[in-house]
N, C-alpha and C positions, 0 to 999 in steps of 0.2 A: 350756442348756449347749451348748458348741460341741465339735466333734470335734477330733482331734489336728491339730496345726499341720503344714501341708504346706509344705516348703521348695521353692523353685523349683530346677530342674535348673541346675547351674552347671558350666560346662566348665572344667576346669583346663587349663593350658598343654599338658600331655602328651596330652590328649584332642582337641585341636583338629585334628589331622590325623596321618596316618601319616608318620613320618620315613623318608625313603629312605636306604638304606645306600649309602655311597659305593662307586663301582666300583673294581675291582682288575684290574691287568694280570697276566696269566700270561706270564712271560718265559723263553724257552728260551735256555739258556747254551751257548756253543760248547765243543767239545772235538775232538780229532783222531781219535777212535775211532768215528765214525759217518759213513756216506756220505750224500750228497745223497738218494739213493734211499730210504734208511732214513728220513730226516727227512720227505721228501715223503709216503711211505706212512703214517707215524705221524700226521702232521698231517691227512691225509685221514681216517684211521680215527677219531682221537680228536676232531677239531674239525670235520670235514666240509669242510675246505678243498679246493678243486679243485687238480688237479696244478699248474697255472700259479702259483697263489697259494702252494702248498707250495714250489715251486722258488724263488720270490722270497724267501720267509721263510728257506729253507735258505741261500741266497746271503747274505742279510743277517746271519744268525747267523755264517756263515763269515767275512765281511769285517769285521763290527763287534764280534763276540763275543757278541751277544745280539739277540733279536728278540721283540717283543710278538706273541704268537700268538693271544691272546684277551683281551677285556676284559669282565668280568662281575661278579656279586656275589662277596663274599668266600668264601661257602660253596662256590659253584660253582668259583671259582678254585682253592680248596684241593683240591677233587676232581680238577680237571684236572691240577694239579701232581702229585698222587698217581698219576694214570693215566700221566703221562709217566715218572715214576720207576719204575713197574711194567711199562713196556712191554717191557723186555728188551733183550738185547744185539743188535748188528747182525750178522746171520749171514754177511755178505759180508766182514767184517773179522775175521780170526782172533784178533787181539790184544784185540778188544773184550770187556770183562768185564761190562758191564751197560748199563743205560739211560742216556739223556741226563739232564741236570740242568735244573731249572727253579726259578724263584723267583716269588713273588707280591709285588707292590708296590701301594700305593694309586695309583690313576689320577689323582687330583687333587693 
């Protein structure tokens, strides 16, 4: 009498490797209620960008209306977008009512 039949391990297509999630851009949108200083400090605190990079991105947002401030996983991009939206108003501009806006978009 023989023992139970043992089937060989078969890899299915989903098991052959981990799928990488596509990257996402965090895109800062322009408005007239935030100063360059505000943008530079926010980018330094939230993304670790040096002052020079923050200035370049602030200028890009000001001149083109938007700037990619980070490219990362979707989950982290959503977190960074939320942090931008929660950062608060610019204290140097009295009419400023709240944070800047950002969107996320697939990088590919």
